[in-house]
N, C-alpha and C positions, 0 to 999 in steps of 0.2 A: 232425365230423372228416372230413378229406379224406385218403384214402390215395393215395400216389404210388408206383407200382411202378418199380423201377430205382433209379439213383443219380444225383445231381447234385452236382458240385463246381465252383463258379465259378472259383476259383484255388487251386491246391494249393501249400502252402509247407512242408509237412513230409512225412514218409513216409506217404503217403495210399494206401489200397487202395480201389479202386472198380471191382471186377469184374475180368475177364480183361484181359490186355495189360500193357504196361510200366508200372511204377509210378514216381512222382516221388520223387527222392532229393535231399534238401536239399544234402548235401555236394557231390554232382556238379554240381548247378545253380549253387551258389555258386562252386565252383572254375572252372567254365566262364566265369561272368561275370567273375571276377577275371583269368583269363587274357586275356580280351578287353580288359579295362580296362588291364592291364599292358602290352599290346602298344603302347600309345601313350605310355608314360612313359619318361623319360630317365635314371632313377636305378638302372638295373640293372647287375649285373656278371656275370650268367650268360653262359656261353660263346656260346650262340646269339645273344644280344643284342649281345655284343661284336663278333661277326662282322658283324652288320648295321651296327653303329656304325662299324666300321673302313672299311666300303665307302663311307660317307658323310662320313668325317672329312677335314677340311682342316687341316693343321698350322698352328698360330698362330706368331707371332713368339716366339722363345725356346724352341721345342720341341726343337731340336737340342741346345742347351745343357743343357736338362733331361735329355735322354737321356744325355749325357756324364756329368752329375753323378750320375745314378742308377747308371750302370755303374761309375763310379769309387768311389763312397761307399756303395753299396747303399741310399742314402736320398736323396730329393729332396723339398724343401718347395716347393709350388707357390703362388705369390701372383699377384695380378692383380685388376683391377676386377670386381666382381660382374656377371654376365651375359656375361663373356668366354669362358665354357666351361672354367673351371678344372677342374672335376670330370671332364668328358669328356677333357680333356688328360691328367689323371692316370691315368684308366682306360686310355687308349691307350698311355701310357708302359709300363704294366705288361703290357698285352696284347702289345706288340711284343717282350717278353723271351721267352726260350726257355721252352717249356712242358714240357720233357723231364721235369722233376721238380716235385712240389708242385702247388699249386692257386692260383688267383687268388680272393681273397675280401676282404671288407670287415671291418675290425676292429669288434668290438662297441663301441657308444657309450653303453651303460648299464652300471651296476655290478650285475650279476645275482648273486644268491645270496651276497652278501657279508655279509648280516645286519647291515647298518649299520656295518660295520667301516671306520672312517675311515682306517685305516692301509693298507687294501688299495690296491695300485697300480692306476692307471687303465689301464695297459698290462700285459697278462699274457703272459709269454714262452711259455706253453703254447699260445698262438694261432699260434706260429711253427712251421711244419713245414719240413723240408728242401726248399729250392728254392721256397718259397712266394713269391707276389707279393701284397703286402698294400696295401690302400687304407685310409687314415684321413682321413675328411672332417670337418674342424673348421670348415668355412665358417660355420656358425651356432652355434659353441660359445660358451658364456658365459665370462667372464674367469677364474673360479676353475678351471674344468675345463681351459682352455687353459694356464694356468700349471702345473697339476698334471701335465699330459701332457708339457710341456717338461721338467719336473724328472725325469720317468721315462724320457725318451727316450734318455739316454746308455746306461744298462744294457740297454735294449731293443735298441739298435743293435748292441751287442756280440753279443747272441744272434743278430741278423740275419746278421752277418758269419760267425759260426761255422757257421750252418746254410745258408749260401749263399742266403739269402732277400733280397728287396728290398721297400722301403717307399716309397710315394708319399703325401705328406700335403698336403691342400688346406687352406691357411691361412685364418683369418678376417681378411679385408682390413681390416676396421674396427678390429681390435685389433693393428694392425701395431706400435704403440708398445710392446707387451708382448713382442715377440719377443726372446729372449735372445741376447746377443752371440755366444756360442759356436755358435749355430745358423745365423747369417746366411750362413756360407760354403756352406750346403746349400740356400739359397733361390734360386729362379729365378722371375722375373716374366714371365708370358706376356702377349702382347697379344691383341687381338681378331682372329680370323680374318676373311678377306674374306667378308662375309655373302653376296655375290652368288655366289661360288664354292661356298659351302656349299649354297646353294639349288640350284644346277645339279647338284651331286653327288646331292642327295636326289631331284631330279626324274629324273635318268638311271636311278637305281635303280628308279624306278616306270615306266620305259619312256617317259619324256617327254624329248625332246631339243630344247629351244627354240633358236631362232636368236639370236645375240648381240644383234641389233637389238631383239628382243622383250623383252630384259631391261634396256634402257637408259632406260626411261621415268622421268621425274622422280618420279612418285608411288611407284613401286616402290623407287627408290633412297632416297627420303626415309624410307619405311617401314622399310627394312632397316637404316638407320643408327640408328633409334630403339629397336628391339626387342632383348631379350637373345637370345643365340644359340639357346637352346632353342626359341624361338618361330619360328625359321626353318624348323625341321622341321614345325611346325604349319601354316605357310603352304604348304609343299610338299604336305602331306596334304590341305589344302583344295583345292588345284589338282587333285590326283588325283581327289578325290571329284567335283569339278565336271566333270572330263573323263568320268567314268564315267556321269554322268546327262545330259550335254549331247547335243543332236542331232549326227548325224555331220558336218553341214556347219559345225560350230563348231570353231575351232582354239584354239591356245594363247593368243592375245591375249584371246579371250573368257573362257577359263578363268581367266586371271590377273585380269582386270577384275572378274569375279564374286567371286573370292576376296578381292581387296582391298576390295571394297564392304563385305564383312562386318566389316572392321576399322575402318571410318570412325568417328572419335570424335564421338559425338552428345551429349557431356556438356553443351556450351553450349546446344544446342537443348532438352535436357531441363530444364535450369535455367530457361531462359526460359519454357518452357511451364508449369512449376510455379509460377513467379512470377505468372502471369496467372490461375491457377486455385487458389483457396485452400480449396475445399470438400473435406471428408474423403472422401466417396464417390468423387469423381473420382480422388483420389490412391490410394485403396485399389484401385480397378480397375486403375490403372496398374501398381502393384507386383504385384498378383496376376497380371496377364498377363505381366509381366516374368519372374516366377519360374516360372509355368506356361505359358510360351510354347509355342504349337503344340499346345494341348489344346482340348477342346471348350468351347463357350460356358458351359455350366452349371458346369464346373470353375472357370473364371475367376470367375464370379459367386459360387460357394460360397466361393472363396478370399477375395474382397473382403469378403463378409459376415462371415466368420470373423475377418478382420483388424480390422474395425470393432468387433466384439464384444471381441476381445482387448485393444484399446486403450481400451475403455469409451467408445466414441464414442456420443454421444446418437443415438437412432433418429430417422429422418425421419418427422415426424407427418403428412406429406402422404399421402392415400389412394393405394394402390398404382396404381390405374388412372389417377390424375391425374399420375403420374410417367412419365418416358420409359421405353420398353422397352429390353431389353438390346442390341438391334441399334443403337439410337440412342446408347446410352451407350458402346458399343465404338467406334462411329464417331467419337464426340466425343473419344476419347483416341488417335485415329489408328490404329485397328485395323480389321481386316476378317476376315470368315470366308471361307476358301478353298473351293474345290470339294470338298476332302476333309472339310469340316465342321469344320476346326480354325482357331482364332483366332491371328492374328499381327499385329504392328505392320506398317504399310505401309513404314516406313523401315528399311532394313537397319542393324543395330547399335543400334537404339533400345532394345531390351530390355536389352542389356548396360549401356547408359548409365543407364537407370532404376535398375537394381539397384545400380550403383556410387554413384549419387546418394543413394539412401535410406540405404545402409550408411555412407556417408562423412559425410553432412551431417545425419543424425539419429542420432547415436551414443547418445543417451539412451533410444532404444527398441530397441536391439539385442537385449536380453534378451526383450522382448515379441515381436520378430520371430522369435526362436527358438521361443517358445511357440506362436506362430501357425503356423509351419511344422510343428511337431509335431502340432498338431490337424488341420491340413489334410491331412497324409499319412495320417491314420487314416480318411479318407473312403473307404469301400469302392468308390465309383464311380470313383475315380481309378485308371486302369489302370497296369500295371507300366511301360509305356513312358513315360508322363507322369511317374511318380514318379522314374524313373531320371534323366531330364534335370533335374528339379527338385532332386534330391539333389546332383547335380554343381554346379548353380548356387549352391545355398545353401552348400555346403561351400567353394566358391571365395571367396564373400564373407566367410564366417566366418574363414577363414585369412588373407585379405587384410587384415582389420581386427583381426588378432591375438587371435582368440577361438577357439582350438582346443578349449577346454573346452566350447563349445557342441556340438561334434561328439561328444565323448565322452559328454556328458550325454544327447544324443539316442540314441546307440547303446545306452547303458545302459537308457534308458527303452523303446526299441523292442524290447528283448529281455527285458523283465521278464515275470514269470509272467502278468501281466494284459494284456499287449500282444497285438494280433492277430498271428498267425504270419506273415502276409504281409509284415510289416515287417522280418522277419529279414534278407531279402536286401537291403533298404535299409540296414540297419545294417552289413552286410558291405561294401557299396559305400562307405559313409561312412568306415569305419575304413581301408579301402584307400586312399581319397583322402588321408586324413590321413597315412598312412605314406609316401606318395609325395612329400609336400611337403618342399621343401628346408629350410625353417625349422623346421617342427614335426614332422618324421618322428620325431625322438628323443623328443618329448613323447608320441607315441602308442606307441612301443615301450616306454617306461617305464610308461605307463598299462596296456598289455596285460599287461606283466609283473605289475603289481599285481593285476590281475583274475585272472590265471592262478594266483596263489599265495594267493588269498583263499578262505576257506571260505564266504563269503557271495555269491559269484558265482552268478547264476541259471543254470538249465539252458539257457535260450535264449541267454544271452550266451556260455556255454561252447561251445555248438553253433556260434555265429558265429565265435568265435576260432579254431577249428580250421582252417577253410579260409583265413582271413585270414593266419594264421601260415604255413601250409604252402604257400600259393600266392603270396601277396604278399610277406610279410616274408622268406621263404626265398630269394627271387630276389636280394635285395640284402644281407640280413643273416642268412644261414643259421644261424650260431651262436646268435644271439638267438632265432630261430624254434625251434631245437632245444630250448633251455632252456624256452621257454614251452609248447611241445607236451609236454615231459616233465612239467611241473607239471600240465597239463591231463589227461594220461594217468593221473596218480596220483590226481587228485581227482574226476574226472567219473564219472558212472554212467549207467545207462540206455542209450539209443541213441547217446549222445555218446561213450561209452567206446570202442567199436570203431572209430569214426572217428578219435578221438584216437590210439589205438594204431597204426592203419594209417598215418596221416599221419606219426607220429613214426618208425616203423620204416622207411618209405620214404625219409624225409629222411636218417636216420642211415645207411642202407645205400647212399645214392647217391654217397658220397664217402669215401675212406679216412680223411681227416682228421676228418670228422664221425663216422665209425664209431668211431675211437679216442676221440673226445671223449665219445661216448655211453657207451662201455664204462667210461670213467673215472667218469662220473656215476653209472652203475649200481653200480659197485664201491663208491663212496663211500656211496651210499644203502643198499646191502645191508649194508655194514659197520656202519652206524649202526643198522640194524634198524628204521627208522621207517616204511618203505613196503613192504608185501608186494607191491605192484604191480611194484616194481623186479625182483623175482625172475622174475615172469611175463614181463616185457619182455625180460629177459636170455635166457630160454629161447627166445624167438621171434627175437631179434636175432643171438645169438652164432654165429659160423661157426667150426668147428674148425680151419680152415687159413688163414683170411684174416688176414694180417699176424701170424701166430703167431711168426714169426721175430724180432719186436721184443720186447725184454724188457719194456717198459712194457705192451704188450698182454697178454703172458702174466701179468704181475702182476695186471692188472685181471680177466682171465679166472679166475685162481686165486681171487681174493677173491669173485667172483660165484659160482663153483661151490661154494665153501665154504659160502655161505649157502643155496644151492639144495639141497645134499646133506642138509641138516637137515630138509627138507620130506619128506612121505610119498613113498615110492619111486615110486608110480604117477604122480606129477606130473612126474617128470623122467626116468624110465627110457626113454621114447621118444626124447628128445633125446640121452641118453647113447648109445643104440644108434647114432645118426647119427655121433656123435663116434668111437665105437669102429670103426665102418665106415670112417671117414676114415683112421684110424690103420692100417688094413690096408695102405695105401700106405706103403712103407718111407721115403719122402721126408719124411713128416710124423709118423711113428710116435713118435719120441723126444720131440718137442716137445709133441704132443697129450697123450701119456700123462704127460709131466712135469707138465703143468697139472693133470690130473685127480688124480694122486697127491699133488701139493703141496696141492691143495684139501682133502685129508683132514686136514691140519695135525696129523698123528700122533694123531688122535682115533680110538680103537679102534672106537667105534660107527659113525661115518660111513664109516670104512675098510671095515668089514664090510658095510655097505649097498652101497657102491660095488662091492666084489668080488662080492657076491651078484648084483647086477644084471648085472655083466659075465659071470658064469657062466651066467646065464639067456640072455643074448645068444649065448653060445657054444653052449648047448644047442639053440637054434633052428636052428643051422647049424654042426655040429661039424667045420668045415673046418680044414685045417692052418694057414691064414693067421690064422683067428680064434683058434685055440689059441695061436699065437705072440703075438698081441696080448694075450690075457689073461695069458699067462706073463710078458711084459714088464711089464704093469701090476702084477702081484703082486710082482715083484721091486722095483719102484719103491716100492710101498706098504710093503713090508718094510724097505727101506732107510730110508725116512722114519721108521719106528718103531724102527729099530735092531735089527731081527730078521734073522737069517741067512736066506738064500734057500733054498728047497727046491723040488724039481721039482713041476710042475703035474700033477695026475692028472685026465685028461679023463673 
C-alpha cells in the first residue's frame, strides 16, 4: 500500500473540496461558459445585446415601410429570403419603439403546461403587457403551427391594440403559399442589406477603420455575396482576432487575407484526396484530426482507433513495428505537429471540409459517428479545451444534417448517473448550441421542457438544465426558461435544489412581467395543492409593495398567502413581519393589509393565526405606527368575517 499525503484532483467538475482556498462550483462555471458562448450568438433580445446589435445594424430595403406598418397597425409580418437578416430586422423594429412602458420579449414557441389540451391557443394574451414589444419568430415553423397561429392572430391583435403593445412576426418564407389573405396587408418583404456596409459597421465597433480600397477586392466581394448576413459578423470577429495576435507591422490587408483563408472551400480537394486513398485507417485519421483539430498526436490516434473499432473495421494484421509511425501517418494525411505540440492540417479550412464530407456523403454511418464521439469524449486524457472545440464541431455537423436528436441523446448520456462528472460541462455546451440554432432551437426548448417535468430525469441532467435555462434560454425566451426552472425547482433535490431556486427567483425578480407571471404560476400551484415547494418559493419571492396596485397581482398574492397561512406559524412569521413593516408606510398600508386579510378567506382558524402573529410583531416593538397597523389589520379581518370592529388593546 502506498500512502499519499495531501490531495490531488486532476479536473474538478462538481462541488469539490480539496483543502483550503476557493472551491469549484459547477453552476458558476457553467454560467460563465454559457455567457462566453452566448456573446457570439445572434438570436438574443436582451437589452444589452440589442444595443450592440443596433450599433452594427444597416437597414435593409423595406425597413421604413415595415416601421410605418408597425406604427399604424401595431403588427408587422416580416418576409424575405432566408439569410437576409429578417430576425435582426424584426428585433430592430421593436427596439426602435419607445421603451417608456412594457418590455421587449420573444413569445413562447412551445405549448408549456397545457397537458396536451389541443384546444389551447398557440398565442396567449397573458403574454401581452401594457406597452410590450413582442417578437414571434416563425421562420422555422412547421405547417400546422403556422396555420394555427394565423387563426389565433386576429384576437391576439385586438389585445395588442387595447394594451398599446406591438408585434413583429418573422414569417417562414418557404410556407408563403399558406399566408392567409386577410394578413397580407400586414406583410412587408425586406431585402438583403449591403453586406460590405454591414462589415464596415462591425469593424468600426471593434476599433478597425479600413480604407475603402481595402474592401474592394474581388475575393472579399465574392465571399460577401455568398454568405448569410449572420456570417458577416463572424468575418468581422475573425479579422479582430487576427489583429489581436498579429505583429505590429501587419495591417488590415493582412488581417483580411488571413481571415478569408480560413473560409476557403476545400471540399473538392478533400473529395479528390479520399478518392485516391481507400484504406480505412487513412480515413479514420483524417476524420479524427478534423474533429479533434489542434489537439495532441495521441488524442488524434486514440480517436482514429476508436472510430475503427466503432465501425467494426478489421484490425491490421501487420506487426506494429512493421507499420509506419504516427509522424509518418499524420504527414500522409497532410498534417503536421506545431511547435506547441498540437496537430493541424497544413491547409487552412481542410478540417472543416473533411467534416462536411464525412457527414454529407456517408449518411449511413451518422449514428455510429455519434457513438464514436461519445466514446472519444470519455477519454480522461482529452483536456477541456480540446473537448470544447470538438463539441462545437460535432454539434454543427449534427444540426447541419438535421440530427438534433444526436445532441439530446448525448446530453442525456453525459449526465447519467454512470457518466464521468467532467462531461457535465460538455452537456451544457451541447444544449446551449442546440438552443441557439435557428432551425432546431424550438426542438431543444421542447426537449428541455419534457426533461424538466419528468420524474425520471437524472440528478446530473437536472444540474445541467439549471444554468442552460437561466443563462442561455433566458436571454431569448425568458418565459419558457421561467417555466422550466419552476418545474426543476419543484422536482430537484440535493445540491441542485438551491441552484434551481436561486436561478428561478433571480429570473422572476429581474422583470415586472416575469414577476407577475411567476406569481400567477405560484398561485395556481398553491391553489391546486400539488407542490409544497410553491409555498416556499412564494415566501422567498413575494414583495409586499411590488406591483401591489394591480388587481391581478393582489389576487395572486391573496391566493398564495391563503395557502401559506395554513402552514405552521414558524414557517411564515418572519415573512409576515416584513409585510407588516412595509405597511407602516401609509402609502402601502391599505393594499398590503387588504391582501393579508383577504387571504384568511373568513376562516376563523387562519385569521386567528394571522392576528396572533401580528400581535407578536407588535409586542417586539410596541410603537404607535405598529399599533395602528395591527388595528387596521384587525378591522379588515373582522369585516371579512362580518364581525363589528372593536378597539385594539395593546
